[in-house]
N, C-alpha and C positions, 0 to 999 in steps of 0.2 A: 567179888566186892568182898568175900569173907578175909581173905587175904590182905585186902587193901585197909578193911578197920584194924588188922589186927598190926599190918604196919604203922596205922598211927599211932595204937593204944605202945608199941613198942619205943618207936620215936617220943613219945609221950607229948604227943600234941593231939592226941584223939578230946580229952577234956576241952579243950581249948578251942576244938570246931566245933564240938556239939554246942557251944556256950556261946561264941563270938559268928561263927559262919554257921548257925543250925541248916540252912537251905543247901550247903556243901552237903552233909549228913544225910539230910533227907533224900536229897537226889541219890544219893547211895543206894537208902534203902529204898528207894522207887524201883532204882536197876535191879536190886535183887530181887524184888518181887515180881518183877517181869521175865527175868532172866529164869529162876525156878520154874515160872507160871510156864514160859516157852517150852523149858526142859520137859516139864513135864507133860505138855503135850509130844513133844516128840516121842516121850516115852509111850503115851495111848496110842499113839498110831504105829508104833515099833511091836506092839501087841506086848508092854513090858510094864505096864500100868496095875498098878495093884495099892491096897488098901494101905498097905507095908512100904509102899516105895520110898527108897532113902529121901526123895527130895521133897516129899510133901512135910517134913520137920523141917526143910528149910525155909519152906514158902511159907507155913504157917509161924514161924520164930520172924521173919522179915516183915511180916504182915501186924504182930504184935509189936515190933520195934516201932512200926510205921504210928499204930492207931494206940498204943495202950500208954495212958497218961503216967500209970506207975511205974515203967518198963524204966530198966535204967539207962533205954537207949533210946527214949523218947525226944523229940526234939520237937515235932510239928506245931505245940504248944507255942513254945519260944518263938518259932516262924509267926505263926498268926498271928501274936502282941505284937512283931514288928511288922510284918508287912500280910495283912489278912488277904488280900488280894491275889498275892502268890501263893499263899501258905494254902488256899481253897482251889487254886488250879492243880496245885500240886497234887494234893487229896482226890480230886478227881480223875487224874493221872493214874495213880497208883491205885484207889481202889475203887474208885465207880467205873473204872473202863468194864465194859462187858465181858474181855478176855480174861481181867482179872477176877472180875465177879462169878466168871461160871466156873470155877475151882473152888469158890467158898461154897459156891452151891453143891457142885458135885460130891465134895469132901463131906460135906454136911448130910445129904441126901444117901449117898451107897455107903460110906466109909464111917461115918454115924461120929465123924469129928466136929467140934466146935472150931470154928474159923474164925480168929479176931477181926476186927472193922468191920462196921456197918456203911454201906455207900448211904449217902448224904447229898446227893444229888445237888450242889451248888449250880449248875448250870440251870436247870431244872424251873420254870417259874412254880409249878403245883408238884411239890416231892411227895407228898401224899400220893396221889395219882401217878407218878415214874416209882417208886417203891410197889405200889400194886402190880405195875406191867413189867417188874424186873423177872420174874420167876416164869410167867408165859414168854414173855422177849429172849431168856437164855434157851429155853425147851426150844422154840422156835430157829434161831440162830445155830445153836449147837448140837442138833436134833442129830447129826452125824457121829459126833463124838460121846454124847448119851447112848446111843446105840452099843458103841463101842467099848464104854464101860460096862452095860445091860450084860452085853454078850461074855463080857472076862470076870464077869462079879462073884464068881466060884472062889477067884484068888484073896478074898478077904480074908 
C-alpha cells in the first residue's frame, strides 16, 4: 500500500486522487491500517512483538493519515463533505473496528505510545455507553493477546 501511494506520487496523480476521488485514497489508508494491524497480530503470535516493532510506526502513521485533519494525506473530511454516510461507514471499518482498536489500546497501555484516531461509534445509538464499554470489551475479547504482550513486556 505504501508502494501504491508512491506510484501515484511518481505518476503525478496522487493530488488528483486525494482531491477528486478521496474514497480511493481513504480505502488505501483503511487497507494500510488493517494490514499493519494484522501483521502486528502475526508478530504477537510468533513471539516477535515488542514496543519497538518496525510495524508500529507504519500502523500509527496509517491511523494519522486517516484521522488527522492537519495531516497532508487526510481526506476523510473531504469525503465526509461529499458523502457523509460513506465516510462514516469507512471510519467505522478503519478506526472503530475492535481488531484495530485493540492495538490502539495495547500500544497506549503497554508501550506508552500516543496512537491517533478516536473511536466515534457511528453505528451506536449511545456513543457514551459504547465508549465506556470499549476497554472492558477489548480486555475480554483479546485476553489471550494481552497475556502474550504481558509475558513479553520485558522487550520494551
